[in-house]
Biopython code that builds the backbone (N, CA, C, O; Angstrom):
import numpy as np
from Bio.PDB.StructureBuilder import StructureBuilder

atoms = [
    (1, "MET", "N", (-13.378, 0.375, 6.960)),
    (1, "MET", "CA", (-12.023, 0.120, 6.531)),
    (1, "MET", "C", (-11.492, 1.314, 5.766)),
    (1, "MET", "O", (-12.199, 1.932, 4.970)),
    (2, "GLU", "N", (-10.266, 1.614, 6.017)),
    (2, "GLU", "CA", (-9.655, 2.717, 5.281)),
    (2, "GLU", "C", (-8.207, 2.388, 4.975)),
    (2, "GLU", "O", (-7.524, 1.690, 5.725)),
    (3, "ALA", "N", (-7.771, 2.912, 3.854)),
    (3, "ALA", "CA", (-6.381, 2.737, 3.447)),
    (3, "ALA", "C", (-5.634, 4.022, 3.767)),
    (3, "ALA", "O", (-6.238, 5.080, 3.943)),
    (4, "ASP", "N", (-4.310, 3.916, 3.839)),
    (4, "ASP", "CA", (-3.528, 5.125, 4.078)),
    (4, "ASP", "C", (-3.583, 6.046, 2.861)),
    (4, "ASP", "O", (-3.874, 7.236, 2.989)),
    (5, "PHE", "N", (-3.300, 5.488, 1.672)),
    (5, "PHE", "CA", (-3.336, 6.306, 0.458)),
    (5, "PHE", "C", (-3.902, 5.498, -0.705)),
    (5, "PHE", "O", (-3.360, 4.453, -1.065)),
    (6, "PHE", "N", (-4.997, 5.989, -1.290)),
    (6, "PHE", "CA", (-5.481, 5.463, -2.566)),
    (6, "PHE", "C", (-4.792, 6.275, -3.647)),
    (6, "PHE", "O", (-4.774, 7.505, -3.589)),
    (7, "VAL", "N", (-4.228, 5.595, -4.629)),
    (7, "VAL", "CA", (-3.484, 6.280, -5.685)),
    (7, "VAL", "C", (-4.050, 5.855, -7.038)),
    (7, "VAL", "O", (-4.179, 4.663, -7.320)),
    (8, "LEU", "N", (-4.383, 6.828, -7.863)),
    (8, "LEU", "CA", (-4.768, 6.578, -9.249)),
    (8, "LEU", "C", (-3.632, 7.090, -10.120)),
    (8, "LEU", "O", (-3.315, 8.279, -10.104)),
    (9, "TYR", "N", (-3.018, 6.181, -10.885)),
    (9, "TYR", "CA", (-1.865, 6.548, -11.695)),
    (9, "TYR", "C", (-1.976, 5.827, -13.031)),
    (9, "TYR", "O", (-2.080, 4.601, -13.081)),
    (10, "GLU", "N", (-1.955, 6.583, -14.086)),
    (10, "GLU", "CA", (-2.073, 6.038, -15.437)),
    (10, "GLU", "C", (-3.286, 5.127, -15.563)),
    (10, "GLU", "O", (-3.224, 4.078, -16.204)),
    (11, "GLY", "N", (-4.386, 5.537, -14.949)),
    (11, "GLY", "CA", (-5.639, 4.789, -15.039)),
    (11, "GLY", "C", (-5.705, 3.548, -14.166)),
    (11, "GLY", "O", (-6.646, 2.764, -14.293)),
    (12, "LYS", "N", (-4.737, 3.347, -13.286)),
    (12, "LYS", "CA", (-4.695, 2.163, -12.428)),
    (12, "LYS", "C", (-4.737, 2.584, -10.963)),
    (12, "LYS", "O", (-4.074, 3.534, -10.548)),
    (13, "TRP", "N", (-5.540, 1.846, -10.190)),
    (13, "TRP", "CA", (-5.653, 2.121, -8.762)),
    (13, "TRP", "C", (-4.682, 1.266, -7.966)),
    (13, "TRP", "O", (-4.438, 0.104, -8.291)),
    (14, "GLY", "N", (-4.136, 1.863, -6.920)),
    (14, "GLY", "CA", (-3.300, 1.137, -5.983)),
    (14, "GLY", "C", (-3.457, 1.715, -4.589)),
    (14, "GLY", "O", (-3.962, 2.824, -4.411)),
    (15, "ILE", "N", (-3.023, 0.957, -3.621)),
    (15, "ILE", "CA", (-3.047, 1.409, -2.225)),
    (15, "ILE", "C", (-1.626, 1.372, -1.702)),
    (15, "ILE", "O", (-0.935, 0.360, -1.814)),
    (16, "LEU", "N", (-1.202, 2.469, -1.138)),
    (16, "LEU", "CA", (0.100, 2.566, -0.481)),
    (16, "LEU", "C", (-0.163, 2.609, 1.017)),
    (16, "LEU", "O", (-0.817, 3.524, 1.516)),
    (17, "GLU", "N", (0.346, 1.620, 1.720)),
    (17, "GLU", "CA", (0.172, 1.535, 3.164)),
    (17, "GLU", "C", (1.473, 1.877, 3.876)),
    (17, "GLU", "O", (2.552, 1.452, 3.461)),
    (18, "VAL", "N", (1.361, 2.640, 4.937)),
    (18, "VAL", "CA", (2.503, 3.005, 5.770)),
    (18, "VAL", "C", (2.376, 2.220, 7.074)),
    (18, "VAL", "O", (1.480, 2.476, 7.878)),
    (19, "ASP", "N", (3.270, 1.274, 7.271)),
    (19, "ASP", "CA", (3.219, 0.425, 8.461)),
    (19, "ASP", "C", (4.103, 1.007, 9.548)),
    (19, "ASP", "O", (5.330, 1.002, 9.453)),
    (20, "GLY", "N", (3.449, 1.502, 10.571)),
    (20, "GLY", "CA", (4.145, 2.112, 11.697)),
    (20, "GLY", "C", (4.168, 1.202, 12.904)),
    (20, "GLY", "O", (3.959, -0.006, 12.789)),
    (21, "PRO", "N", (4.424, 1.786, 14.067)),
    (21, "PRO", "CA", (4.557, 1.005, 15.301)),
    (21, "PRO", "C", (3.301, 0.216, 15.675)),
    (21, "PRO", "O", (3.394, -0.791, 16.377)),
    (22, "SER", "N", (2.133, 0.660, 15.217)),
    (22, "SER", "CA", (0.897, -0.049, 15.576)),
    (22, "SER", "C", (0.713, -1.334, 14.779)),
    (22, "SER", "O", (-0.170, -2.130, 15.098)),
    (23, "HIS", "N", (1.526, -1.552, 13.753)),
    (23, "HIS", "CA", (1.416, -2.756, 12.926)),
    (23, "HIS", "C", (2.267, -3.861, 13.558)),
    (23, "HIS", "O", (3.481, -3.936, 13.374)),
    (24, "LYS", "N", (1.582, -4.696, 14.294)),
    (24, "LYS", "CA", (2.240, -5.785, 15.031)),
    (24, "LYS", "C", (1.955, -7.111, 14.329)),
    (24, "LYS", "O", (0.959, -7.226, 13.615)),
    (25, "PRO", "N", (2.809, -8.106, 14.521)),
    (25, "PRO", "CA", (2.589, -9.408, 13.880)),
    (25, "PRO", "C", (1.201, -9.994, 14.143)),
    (25, "PRO", "O", (0.621, -10.631, 13.264)),
    (26, "GLU", "N", (0.674, -9.784, 15.333)),
    (26, "GLU", "CA", (-0.634, -10.355, 15.658)),
    (26, "GLU", "C", (-1.788, -9.694, 14.894)),
    (26, "GLU", "O", (-2.874, -10.268, 14.811)),
    (27, "SER", "N", (-1.574, -8.512, 14.342)),
    (27, "SER", "CA", (-2.628, -7.853, 13.561)),
    (27, "SER", "C", (-2.495, -8.141, 12.068)),
    (27, "SER", "O", (-3.320, -7.694, 11.272)),
    (28, "ARG", "N", (-1.460, -8.885, 11.689)),
    (28, "ARG", "CA", (-1.191, -9.137, 10.262)),
    (28, "ARG", "C", (-2.331, -9.888, 9.575)),
    (28, "ARG", "O", (-2.651, -9.591, 8.424)),
    (29, "VAL", "N", (-2.947, -10.850, 10.252)),
    (29, "VAL", "CA", (-4.048, -11.610, 9.652)),
    (29, "VAL", "C", (-5.198, -10.679, 9.298)),
    (29, "VAL", "O", (-5.772, -10.787, 8.214)),
    (30, "ASN", "N", (-5.537, -9.771, 10.199)),
    (30, "ASN", "CA", (-6.613, -8.813, 9.912)),
    (30, "ASN", "C", (-6.245, -7.910, 8.747)),
    (30, "ASN", "O", (-7.099, -7.588, 7.922)),
    (31, "GLU", "N", (-4.996, -7.501, 8.668)),
    (31, "GLU", "CA", (-4.549, -6.648, 7.561)),
    (31, "GLU", "C", (-4.637, -7.406, 6.236)),
    (31, "GLU", "O", (-5.034, -6.837, 5.220)),
    (32, "GLN", "N", (-4.271, -8.677, 6.248)),
    (32, "GLN", "CA", (-4.352, -9.481, 5.031)),
    (32, "GLN", "C", (-5.801, -9.667, 4.590)),
    (32, "GLN", "O", (-6.085, -9.638, 3.392)),
    (33, "GLU", "N", (-6.709, -9.853, 5.522)),
    (33, "GLU", "CA", (-8.132, -9.973, 5.185)),
    (33, "GLU", "C", (-8.647, -8.668, 4.577)),
    (33, "GLU", "O", (-9.406, -8.691, 3.608)),
    (34, "ARG", "N", (-8.246, -7.559, 5.129)),
    (34, "ARG", "CA", (-8.642, -6.260, 4.591)),
    (34, "ARG", "C", (-8.070, -6.063, 3.193)),
    (34, "ARG", "O", (-8.768, -5.583, 2.300)),
    (35, "ASP", "N", (-6.804, -6.430, 2.994)),
    (35, "ASP", "CA", (-6.186, -6.326, 1.671)),
    (35, "ASP", "C", (-6.950, -7.166, 0.649)),
    (35, "ASP", "O", (-7.185, -6.714, -0.472)),
    (36, "ARG", "N", (-7.341, -8.392, 1.030)),
    (36, "ARG", "CA", (-8.108, -9.248, 0.120)),
    (36, "ARG", "C", (-9.446, -8.611, -0.238)),
    (36, "ARG", "O", (-9.888, -8.711, -1.382)),
    (37, "LEU", "N", (-10.084, -7.970, 0.706)),
    (37, "LEU", "CA", (-11.348, -7.292, 0.429)),
    (37, "LEU", "C", (-11.146, -6.199, -0.621)),
    (37, "LEU", "O", (-11.941, -6.085, -1.554)),
    (38, "PHE", "N", (-10.099, -5.404, -0.477)),
    (38, "PHE", "CA", (-9.791, -4.396, -1.491)),
    (38, "PHE", "C", (-9.539, -5.060, -2.843)),
    (38, "PHE", "O", (-10.020, -4.582, -3.871)),
    (39, "GLN", "N", (-8.790, -6.154, -2.845)),
    (39, "GLN", "CA", (-8.470, -6.838, -4.103)),
    (39, "GLN", "C", (-9.724, -7.406, -4.760)),
    (39, "GLN", "O", (-9.868, -7.339, -5.980)),
    (40, "HIS", "N", (-10.617, -7.956, -3.971)),
    (40, "HIS", "CA", (-11.880, -8.473, -4.514)),
    (40, "HIS", "C", (-12.739, -7.364, -5.101)),
    (40, "HIS", "O", (-13.640, -7.622, -5.898)),
    (41, "ASN", "N", (-12.461, -6.145, -4.710)),
    (41, "ASN", "CA", (-13.217, -5.011, -5.219)),
    (41, "ASN", "C", (-12.435, -4.204, -6.250)),
    (41, "ASN", "O", (-12.724, -3.031, -6.487)),
    (42, "GLY", "N", (-11.445, -4.845, -6.856)),
    (42, "GLY", "CA", (-10.786, -4.270, -8.013)),
    (42, "GLY", "C", (-9.485, -3.525, -7.784)),
    (42, "GLY", "O", (-8.918, -2.986, -8.734)),
    (43, "ILE", "N", (-8.998, -3.479, -6.563)),
    (43, "ILE", "CA", (-7.714, -2.817, -6.315)),
    (43, "ILE", "C", (-6.674, -3.912, -6.116)),
    (43, "ILE", "O", (-6.550, -4.489, -5.036)),
    (44, "GLY", "N", (-5.933, -4.181, -7.182)),
    (44, "GLY", "CA", (-5.006, -5.301, -7.172)),
    (44, "GLY", "C", (-3.619, -4.975, -6.673)),
    (44, "GLY", "O", (-2.817, -5.879, -6.437)),
    (45, "ILE", "N", (-3.321, -3.698, -6.508)),
    (45, "ILE", "CA", (-1.969, -3.310, -6.105)),
    (45, "ILE", "C", (-2.025, -2.704, -4.707)),
    (45, "ILE", "O", (-2.555, -1.612, -4.504)),
    (46, "ILE", "N", (-1.471, -3.429, -3.760)),
    (46, "ILE", "CA", (-1.392, -2.956, -2.379)),
    (46, "ILE", "C", (0.045, -3.178, -1.934)),
    (46, "ILE", "O", (0.527, -4.309, -1.881)),
    (47, "GLN", "N", (0.711, -2.096, -1.619)),
    (47, "GLN", "CA", (2.118, -2.179, -1.211)),
    (47, "GLN", "C", (2.291, -1.534, 0.154)),
    (47, "GLN", "O", (1.714, -0.486, 0.443)),
    (48, "ARG", "N", (3.096, -2.182, 0.985)),
    (48, "ARG", "CA", (3.358, -1.694, 2.335)),
    (48, "ARG", "C", (4.803, -1.223, 2.451)),
    (48, "ARG", "O", (5.732, -1.868, 1.964)),
    (49, "PHE", "N", (4.960, -0.098, 3.102)),
    (49, "PHE", "CA", (6.288, 0.468, 3.351)),
    (49, "PHE", "C", (6.380, 0.798, 4.834)),
    (49, "PHE", "O", (5.378, 1.133, 5.467)),
    (50, "THR", "N", (7.574, 0.701, 5.379)),
    (50, "THR", "CA", (7.744, 1.026, 6.796)),
    (50, "THR", "C", (7.596, 2.530, 7.013)),
    (50, "THR", "O", (7.891, 3.344, 6.138)),
    (51, "HIS", "N", (7.137, 2.858, 8.194)),
    (51, "HIS", "CA", (6.981, 4.258, 8.578)),
    (51, "HIS", "C", (8.311, 4.989, 8.472)),
    (51, "HIS", "O", (8.368, 6.123, 7.995)),
    (52, "SER", "N", (9.380, 4.338, 8.918)),
    (52, "SER", "CA", (10.683, 5.003, 8.899)),
    (52, "SER", "C", (11.154, 5.279, 7.472)),
    (52, "SER", "O", (11.722, 6.337, 7.202)),
    (53, "LYS", "N", (10.922, 4.337, 6.561)),
    (53, "LYS", "CA", (11.315, 4.570, 5.164)),
    (53, "LYS", "C", (10.499, 5.723, 4.564)),
    (53, "LYS", "O", (11.037, 6.568, 3.849)),
    (54, "CYS", "N", (9.212, 5.746, 4.861)),
    (54, "CYS", "CA", (8.355, 6.823, 4.343)),
    (54, "CYS", "C", (8.773, 8.178, 4.898)),
    (54, "CYS", "O", (8.738, 9.187, 4.193)),
    (55, "GLU", "N", (9.163, 8.192, 6.149)),
    (55, "GLU", "CA", (9.560, 9.441, 6.781)),
    (55, "GLU", "C", (10.934, 9.915, 6.293)),
    (55, "GLU", "O", (11.141, 11.109, 6.074)),
    (56, "GLN", "N", (11.861, 8.982, 6.127)),
    (56, "GLN", "CA", (13.227, 9.342, 5.756)),
    (56, "GLN", "C", (13.427, 9.515, 4.249)),
    (56, "GLN", "O", (14.273, 10.298, 3.818)),
    (57, "HIS", "N", (12.642, 8.778, 3.447)),
    (57, "HIS", "CA", (12.833, 8.801, 1.991)),
    (57, "HIS", "C", (11.486, 8.837, 1.260)),
    (57, "HIS", "O", (11.207, 7.946, 0.457)),
    (58, "PRO", "N", (10.660, 9.829, 1.515)),
    (58, "PRO", "CA", (9.319, 9.834, 0.923)),
    (58, "PRO", "C", (9.329, 9.839, -0.605)),
    (58, "PRO", "O", (8.500, 9.171, -1.223)),
    (59, "ASP", "N", (10.238, 10.569, -1.216)),
    (59, "ASP", "CA", (10.293, 10.606, -2.685)),
    (59, "ASP", "C", (10.627, 9.227, -3.255)),
    (59, "ASP", "O", (10.069, 8.824, -4.275)),
    (60, "ASP", "N", (11.525, 8.513, -2.607)),
    (60, "ASP", "CA", (11.882, 7.169, -3.063)),
    (60, "ASP", "C", (10.699, 6.207, -2.945)),
    (60, "ASP", "O", (10.473, 5.376, -3.825)),
    (61, "VAL", "N", (9.953, 6.328, -1.857)),
    (61, "VAL", "CA", (8.779, 5.469, -1.653)),
    (61, "VAL", "C", (7.758, 5.711, -2.759)),
    (61, "VAL", "O", (7.250, 4.761, -3.356)),
    (62, "VAL", "N", (7.461, 6.958, -3.029)),
    (62, "VAL", "CA", (6.481, 7.288, -4.064)),
    (62, "VAL", "C", (6.968, 6.791, -5.424)),
    (62, "VAL", "O", (6.191, 6.196, -6.172)),
    (63, "GLU", "N", (8.215, 7.018, -5.752)),
    (63, "GLU", "CA", (8.757, 6.572, -7.036)),
    (63, "GLU", "C", (8.681, 5.049, -7.157)),
    (63, "GLU", "O", (8.285, 4.529, -8.200)),
    (64, "GLU", "N", (9.057, 4.340, -6.102)),
    (64, "GLU", "CA", (8.990, 2.875, -6.128)),
    (64, "GLU", "C", (7.557, 2.402, -6.305)),
    (64, "GLU", "O", (7.296, 1.479, -7.077)),
    (65, "PHE", "N", (6.631, 3.029, -5.596)),
    (65, "PHE", "CA", (5.223, 2.650, -5.691)),
    (65, "PHE", "C", (4.687, 2.879, -7.102)),
    (65, "PHE", "O", (3.984, 2.025, -7.642)),
    (66, "LEU", "N", (5.009, 4.010, -7.697)),
    (66, "LEU", "CA", (4.544, 4.299, -9.058)),
    (66, "LEU", "C", (5.154, 3.328, -10.068)),
    (66, "LEU", "O", (4.490, 2.943, -11.031)),
    (67, "GLN", "N", (6.396, 2.935, -9.861)),
    (67, "GLN", "CA", (7.021, 1.945, -10.747)),
    (67, "GLN", "C", (6.315, 0.592, -10.630)),
    (67, "GLN", "O", (6.150, -0.113, -11.626)),
    (68, "ILE", "N", (5.909, 0.240, -9.443)),
    (68, "ILE", "CA", (5.163, -1.011, -9.246)),
    (68, "ILE", "C", (3.835, -0.954, -9.985)),
    (68, "ILE", "O", (3.450, -1.919, -10.645)),
    (69, "ILE", "N", (3.133, 0.168, -9.879)),
    (69, "ILE", "CA", (1.866, 0.316, -10.596)),
    (69, "ILE", "C", (2.093, 0.168, -12.102)),
    (69, "ILE", "O", (1.323, -0.510, -12.780)),
    (70, "LYS", "N", (3.139, 0.794, -12.621)),
    (70, "LYS", "CA", (3.437, 0.689, -14.052)),
    (70, "LYS", "C", (3.654, -0.772, -14.473)),
    (70, "LYS", "O", (3.140, -1.204, -15.505)),
    (71, "LYS", "N", (4.406, -1.521, -13.682)),
    (71, "LYS", "CA", (4.755, -2.896, -14.047)),
    (71, "LYS", "C", (3.591, -3.872, -13.859)),
    (71, "LYS", "O", (3.322, -4.710, -14.720)),
    (72, "ILE", "N", (2.914, -3.749, -12.734)),
    (72, "ILE", "CA", (1.871, -4.721, -12.395)),
    (72, "ILE", "C", (0.563, -4.402, -13.114)),
    (72, "ILE", "O", (-0.091, -5.284, -13.672)),
    (73, "GLY", "N", (0.208, -3.154, -13.089)),
    (73, "GLY", "CA", (-1.099, -2.752, -13.617)),
    (73, "GLY", "C", (-1.212, -2.985, -15.054)),
    (73, "GLY", "O", (-2.253, -2.698, -15.645)),
]
sb = StructureBuilder()
sb.init_structure("model")
sb.init_model(0)
sb.init_chain("A")
sb.init_seg("    ")
for serial, (resi, resn, name, xyz) in enumerate(atoms, 1):
    if name == "N":
        sb.init_residue(resn, " ", resi, " ")
    sb.init_atom(name, np.array(xyz, "f"), 0.0, 1.0, " ", f" {name:<3s}", serial, name[0])
structure = sb.get_structure()
């Protein structure tokens, strides 16, 4: 199993996932099981962003993700 991006920010771990064309509704159950495995192993912040948003607004995605880590973590 691998994540798109492991992020350590202010001492807190998170995973930023980029969901592209290969992320289909039928694979969502497997993705949720993988997310739970990460959470059971101490990574409580997993956020998904669309490929198009990441490509068109990468700075906004990173800023939003870091704000989530600040609030949740």
